[in-house]
C-alpha positions as CSV (number, residue, x, y, z in Angstrom):
1,X,-15.0,30.7,31.1
2,X,-17.8,32.8,29.5
3,X,-20.5,31.0,31.6
4,X,-18.9,31.9,34.9
5,X,-18.3,35.5,33.8
6,X,-21.9,35.8,32.7
7,X,-23.1,34.4,36.1
8,X,-20.8,36.7,38.0
9,X,-22.0,39.7,36.0
10,X,-25.7,38.8,36.6
11,X,-25.0,38.4,40.3
12,X,-23.5,41.8,40.4
13,X,-26.5,43.4,38.7
14,X,-28.9,41.6,41.1
15,X,-26.9,42.9,44.1
16,X,-26.9,46.5,42.8
17,X,-30.6,46.3,42.0
18,X,-31.5,45.1,45.5
19,X,-29.1,47.8,47.0
20,X,-30.9,50.4,44.9
21,X,-34.3,49.3,46.2
22,X,-33.0,49.2,49.7
23,X,-31.5,52.6,49.5
24,X,-34.7,54.1,48.3
25,X,-36.6,52.3,51.1
26,X,-34.2,53.6,53.8
27,X,-34.5,57.1,52.4
28,X,-38.3,57.0,52.7
29,X,-38.2,55.3,56.1
30,X,-35.8,57.9,57.4
31,X,-38.2,60.6,56.4
32,X,-41.0,58.7,58.2
33,X,-38.9,58.5,61.4
34,X,-38.1,62.2,61.3
35,X,-41.8,63.1,61.1
36,X,-42.6,60.6,63.9
37,X,-40.0,62.0,66.3
38,X,-41.0,65.6,65.5
39,X,-44.5,64.9,67.0
40,X,-43.1,64.9,70.5
41,X,-44.7,67.5,72.8
42,X,-44.5,68.1,76.6
43,X,-46.5,65.9,78.8
44,X,-47.9,67.2,82.1
45,X,-46.9,65.2,85.2
46,X,-49.7,63.0,86.5
47,X,-50.7,61.9,90.0
48,X,-51.3,58.3,89.0
49,X,-49.7,55.8,91.4
50,X,-47.2,53.6,89.5
51,X,-44.9,50.7,90.2
52,X,-41.7,50.4,88.1
53,X,-40.6,46.8,87.7
54,X,-36.8,46.3,87.2
55,X,-35.7,42.7,87.0
56,X,-31.9,42.5,87.5
57,X,-29.2,39.9,86.8
58,X,-25.6,40.7,87.5
59,X,-23.8,44.0,87.1
60,X,-22.9,46.1,84.1
61,X,-21.2,49.5,83.5
62,X,-23.2,52.4,84.7
63,X,-25.9,50.2,86.2
64,X,-26.7,52.4,89.2
65,X,-26.6,55.5,87.0
66,X,-29.0,54.0,84.5
67,X,-31.4,52.8,87.2
68,X,-31.2,56.2,88.9
69,X,-32.7,57.9,85.9
70,X,-36.0,56.1,86.7
71,X,-36.0,57.7,90.2
72,X,-35.4,61.2,88.9
73,X,-38.8,61.7,87.4
74,X,-41.2,64.7,87.1
75,X,-44.0,62.6,88.6
76,X,-46.6,63.9,91.1
77,X,-48.1,60.6,92.3
78,X,-46.9,57.7,94.5
79,X,-44.1,55.8,92.8
80,X,-42.6,52.4,93.8
81,X,-39.4,51.2,92.2
82,X,-39.4,47.4,92.6
83,X,-36.2,45.6,91.9
84,X,-35.9,41.8,91.7
85,X,-33.0,39.3,91.7
86,X,-32.9,35.6,92.0
87,X,-29.8,35.1,94.1
88,X,-28.7,36.7,97.4
89,X,-25.2,37.1,96.1
90,X,-26.2,38.8,92.8
91,X,-23.8,41.8,92.4
92,X,-26.7,44.0,91.2
93,X,-27.9,44.2,94.8
94,X,-24.9,46.5,95.5
95,X,-26.4,49.0,93.0
96,X,-29.8,48.8,94.6
97,X,-28.4,49.4,98.0
98,X,-26.5,52.4,96.7
99,X,-29.8,53.8,95.2
100,X,-31.6,53.3,98.5
101,X,-28.9,55.4,100.2
102,X,-28.9,58.0,97.5
103,X,-32.7,58.4,97.4
104,X,-33.8,57.9,101.0
105,X,-37.2,59.4,100.4
106,X,-38.0,57.2,97.5
107,X,-39.8,53.9,97.8
108,X,-37.3,51.4,96.6
109,X,-38.1,47.7,97.3
110,X,-36.0,44.7,96.5
111,X,-37.2,41.1,96.0
112,X,-34.7,38.3,96.4
113,X,-36.4,35.1,95.3
114,X,-34.9,32.2,93.2
115,X,-38.1,30.3,92.8
116,X,-38.0,29.0,89.2
117,X,-40.9,29.6,86.7
118,X,-40.1,28.2,83.3
119,X,-37.1,28.6,81.0
120,X,-37.1,32.5,80.8
121,X,-35.2,33.7,83.8
122,X,-36.3,37.3,83.4
123,X,-40.0,36.3,83.4
124,X,-39.5,34.0,86.4
125,X,-38.0,37.0,88.2
126,X,-41.0,39.1,87.3
127,X,-43.4,36.4,88.6
128,X,-41.6,36.5,92.0
129,X,-41.5,40.3,92.0
130,X,-45.3,40.8,91.4
131,X,-46.1,39.7,95.0
132,X,-44.8,43.0,96.2
133,X,-46.0,45.3,93.4
134,X,-48.0,48.0,95.2
135,X,-49.8,49.9,92.5
136,X,-52.1,49.0,89.6
137,X,-50.2,50.8,86.8
138,X,-47.1,48.8,86.1
139,X,-44.1,50.0,84.0
140,X,-41.6,47.2,83.2
141,X,-38.3,48.0,81.6
142,X,-34.9,46.3,81.1
143,X,-32.0,47.0,83.4
144,X,-29.9,48.5,80.6
145,X,-32.2,51.4,79.9
146,X,-31.9,55.1,80.8
147,X,-34.6,57.7,80.5
148,X,-35.3,61.4,80.7
149,X,-37.2,63.2,83.5
150,X,-40.5,63.2,81.5
151,X,-40.4,59.4,80.8
152,X,-43.3,58.5,83.2
153,X,-45.4,61.5,82.1
154,X,-45.0,60.5,78.5
155,X,-45.8,56.9,79.1
156,X,-48.8,57.6,81.2
157,X,-50.2,60.1,78.7
158,X,-50.0,57.4,76.0
159,X,-51.5,54.7,78.3
160,X,-54.5,57.0,79.1
161,X,-55.5,57.2,75.4
162,X,-58.8,55.3,74.7
163,X,-58.4,51.8,73.6
164,X,-54.7,51.5,74.7
165,X,-53.8,48.4,76.5
166,X,-50.0,48.8,76.7
167,X,-47.3,51.3,75.9
168,X,-43.8,50.5,74.6
169,X,-40.9,52.8,73.7
170,X,-38.3,53.4,71.0
171,X,-34.7,53.4,72.1
172,X,-31.3,54.4,70.7
173,X,-28.0,53.0,71.6
174,X,-25.1,54.2,73.8
175,X,-21.8,52.5,74.0
176,X,-20.5,52.2,77.6
177,X,-17.6,49.9,77.2
178,X,-15.4,51.0,74.3
179,X,-15.2,50.2,70.6
180,X,-17.4,47.1,70.4
181,X,-20.1,48.6,72.5
182,X,-20.2,51.7,70.3
183,X,-20.4,49.5,67.2
184,X,-23.3,47.5,68.9
185,X,-25.1,50.7,69.9
186,X,-25.2,52.0,66.3
187,X,-27.5,49.1,65.4
188,X,-30.6,50.3,67.4
189,X,-29.9,53.9,66.7
190,X,-29.3,53.9,63.0
191,X,-31.1,50.8,61.7
192,X,-33.6,49.2,64.1
193,X,-35.8,52.1,65.0
194,X,-36.0,53.2,61.3
195,X,-37.6,49.9,60.3
196,X,-39.7,49.7,63.4
197,X,-41.3,53.2,63.0
198,X,-41.9,52.6,59.3
199,X,-43.6,49.3,60.1
200,X,-45.7,50.8,63.0
201,X,-46.9,53.8,61.0
202,X,-47.7,51.8,57.9
203,X,-49.6,49.1,59.9
204,X,-47.1,46.5,59.0
205,X,-45.9,45.8,62.5
206,X,-47.2,46.3,66.0
207,X,-44.1,45.9,68.3
208,X,-43.9,45.5,72.0
209,X,-40.4,45.8,73.4
210,X,-38.5,45.2,76.7
211,X,-37.4,48.9,76.7
212,X,-40.8,49.6,78.2
213,X,-44.0,47.7,78.7
214,X,-46.5,49.8,80.6
215,X,-49.9,48.3,81.4
216,X,-52.6,48.2,84.0
217,X,-52.7,45.3,86.5
218,X,-56.2,44.3,85.2
219,X,-54.8,43.9,81.7
220,X,-51.9,41.8,82.9
221,X,-54.2,39.6,84.9
222,X,-56.5,39.3,81.8
223,X,-53.6,37.9,79.7
224,X,-52.6,35.4,82.4
225,X,-50.0,37.3,84.3
226,X,-46.2,37.1,83.6
227,X,-46.4,33.3,84.3
228,X,-48.1,32.8,81.0
229,X,-44.8,33.8,79.3
230,X,-42.4,31.9,81.4
231,X,-41.2,29.6,78.5
232,X,-41.2,32.3,75.8
233,X,-37.9,33.7,74.6
234,X,-39.5,36.9,73.1
235,X,-41.6,37.5,76.2
236,X,-42.1,41.2,75.3
237,X,-43.5,40.3,71.8
238,X,-45.7,37.7,73.3
239,X,-47.1,40.1,75.9
240,X,-47.9,42.5,73.1
241,X,-49.7,39.8,71.1
242,X,-51.8,38.8,74.2
243,X,-52.8,42.5,74.8
244,X,-53.8,42.9,71.1
245,X,-55.8,39.7,71.2
246,X,-58.0,41.4,73.7
247,X,-58.8,44.2,71.3
248,X,-56.4,46.7,72.8
249,X,-53.7,48.8,71.1
250,X,-50.0,49.0,71.8
251,X,-49.0,52.7,71.8
252,X,-45.5,54.1,71.1
253,X,-45.0,57.7,72.2
254,X,-42.5,59.8,70.1
255,X,-39.6,59.7,72.5
256,X,-36.2,58.0,72.5
257,X,-34.9,56.1,75.5
258,X,-31.3,55.0,75.8
259,X,-30.1,51.4,75.6
260,X,-26.7,51.0,77.2
261,X,-24.5,48.6,75.2
262,X,-21.8,46.9,77.2
263,X,-20.0,44.6,74.8
264,X,-16.2,44.6,75.3
265,X,-15.4,42.0,72.5
266,X,-16.7,40.9,69.2
267,X,-17.8,37.5,70.7
268,X,-20.1,39.3,73.1
269,X,-21.6,41.5,70.3
270,X,-22.1,38.4,68.1
271,X,-23.8,36.3,70.7
272,X,-26.1,39.1,71.8
273,X,-27.1,40.2,68.3
274,X,-27.5,36.6,67.1
275,X,-29.9,35.9,70.0
276,X,-31.9,39.0,69.2
277,X,-32.0,38.2,65.5
278,X,-33.0,34.6,66.0
279,X,-35.7,35.8,68.4
280,X,-37.2,38.1,65.8
281,X,-36.9,35.4,63.1
282,X,-38.8,33.1,65.4
283,X,-41.7,35.4,66.0
284,X,-42.0,36.9,62.5
285,X,-40.2,34.7,60.0
286,X,-41.7,36.3,56.8
287,X,-41.0,39.9,57.9
288,X,-37.6,39.0,59.2
289,X,-36.6,37.3,55.9
290,X,-37.4,40.5,54.0
291,X,-35.6,42.8,56.4
292,X,-32.3,42.4,54.5
293,X,-33.6,45.1,52.2
294,X,-32.9,47.6,55.0
295,X,-29.1,46.8,54.8
296,X,-28.3,48.0,51.3
297,X,-24.7,49.1,51.8
298,X,-23.0,45.6,52.0
299,X,-24.8,44.6,48.8
300,X,-23.8,47.8,47.1
301,X,-20.2,47.2,48.1
302,X,-20.3,43.6,46.8
303,X,-21.9,44.8,43.5
304,X,-19.3,47.5,43.1
305,X,-16.6,44.9,43.2
306,X,-18.2,43.4,40.0
307,X,-19.5,46.5,38.3
308,X,-17.3,49.4,39.6
309,X,-18.8,52.3,37.8
310,X,-22.5,51.7,38.6
311,X,-21.6,50.2,41.9
312,X,-19.7,53.3,43.1
313,X,-22.7,55.5,42.4
314,X,-25.1,53.2,44.3
315,X,-22.6,52.8,47.1
316,X,-22.3,56.6,47.5
317,X,-26.1,56.9,47.5
318,X,-26.4,54.3,50.2
319,X,-23.8,56.1,52.3
320,X,-25.6,59.4,51.8
321,X,-28.9,57.9,53.1
322,X,-27.1,56.3,56.1
323,X,-25.7,59.7,57.0
324,X,-29.1,61.3,56.7
325,X,-30.4,58.7,59.1
326,X,-27.6,59.5,61.5
327,X,-28.4,63.2,61.4
328,X,-32.1,62.6,62.2
329,X,-31.4,60.3,65.1
330,X,-28.6,62.3,66.6
331,X,-30.6,65.5,66.4
332,X,-33.4,64.1,68.5
333,X,-31.1,62.2,70.8
334,X,-29.0,65.3,71.5
335,X,-25.7,63.4,71.0
336,X,-24.1,61.0,68.5
337,X,-24.2,57.3,69.1
338,X,-21.2,56.4,67.0
339,X,-18.8,58.1,64.5
340,X,-19.7,58.1,60.8
341,X,-16.8,55.9,59.9
342,X,-18.3,53.0,61.8
343,X,-21.4,52.9,59.6
344,X,-19.9,50.5,56.9
345,X,-18.6,48.2,59.7
346,X,-22.0,48.3,61.4
347,X,-23.9,47.4,58.3
348,X,-21.5,44.6,57.3
349,X,-21.9,43.2,60.9
350,X,-25.7,43.4,60.6
351,X,-25.7,41.6,57.3
352,X,-23.5,38.8,58.7
353,X,-25.8,38.4,61.7
354,X,-28.8,38.3,59.4
355,X,-27.4,35.4,57.4
356,X,-26.1,33.5,60.4
357,X,-29.4,33.8,62.2
358,X,-31.0,31.3,59.8
359,X,-28.7,28.6,61.1
360,X,-29.3,29.1,64.8
361,X,-31.2,26.5,66.8
362,X,-30.1,27.6,70.3
363,X,-29.2,30.9,71.9
364,X,-27.1,32.1,74.8
365,X,-29.0,34.0,77.5
366,X,-26.7,35.3,80.3
367,X,-24.5,32.2,80.1
368,X,-27.4,29.6,79.7
369,X,-27.9,27.9,76.4
370,X,-31.6,27.8,75.5
371,X,-32.9,25.6,72.8
372,X,-35.4,27.3,70.4
373,X,-38.7,25.4,70.0
374,X,-41.8,26.2,68.0
375,X,-43.9,29.4,68.4
376,X,-41.1,31.3,70.0
377,X,-40.8,29.1,73.0
378,X,-37.5,27.9,74.5
379,X,-36.3,25.2,76.8
380,X,-33.3,25.0,79.2
381,X,-30.9,22.0,79.0
382,X,-32.5,20.4,82.0
383,X,-35.9,20.4,80.3
384,X,-34.6,18.7,77.2
385,X,-33.6,15.5,79.0
């Protein structure tokens, strides 16, 4: 059937053309990332009093170890580490008690309060925690992050810059639970931060991420406090939008934090990444729709199946660029996130998540199904009846 053959051939050429453009983009963006990370310089410890906000829910591999990195800081001022849980039987409390014993001279406070505030459980936790926040500089970060000793110094140096309202941080992945967690961790390390830094440096994006949101109490009060985001799925993005709406900038210092991936099965990886992808799609639909250009390898492989000769050359070029990205990130991280042979699997999984995300109308958040509404807001099942 000549018509079918012609259509198949044309499809192959389109796939290879898009893969070529995507490979060129990734090569350029990797160079931008390398230059951005190379800007890092030592930051002097400050005496600024800070409160670190750590909302917790359940346990995870290396939880106490990850949380402990926030206590081992080169910081000269008063520091409160404020943890929050919503249930008295939350297993994360065990990690907090262990930290209190390990660091007896540190100020480690724990809030146990299940008072609900909207559909976003993490934000509700933060609302309850704020009643015990001691200092006016607040540094919020997710429970699965780990940091270096200069983390607070680098964040405060960025926050002190004129016109800065908040600071957020890049992060790479680290697999803590075997194969699936390492496959998951390759996503933020070798793909996510490449596009993020490119968008930030080119004025195409202004991200604010749960890895770190540092801001002053007066800024938080001016945007309505955490309660203003209690029904927003992408609370970090919404906080950033609110800060920018007041004419303040979101700064990103050139350092890499560590995000601990804990997926032990494909189903966990799929649910987590689908929730993240659907969240991004909800807050930036146009930008997200075009993000497939940053995943050229699956399209090159598909095109190669139709046009082997040209397809092989483009596939090898895409692989070479991916390996260059790995070298850049691993050099600055000081260790590899995942082996090179995982890259094709990682990119195929990313492309599958990208396609599936357009059909998602609800997401799983720690065992609770949340229905996605307009403007990035969500509702729990009880709120839909």
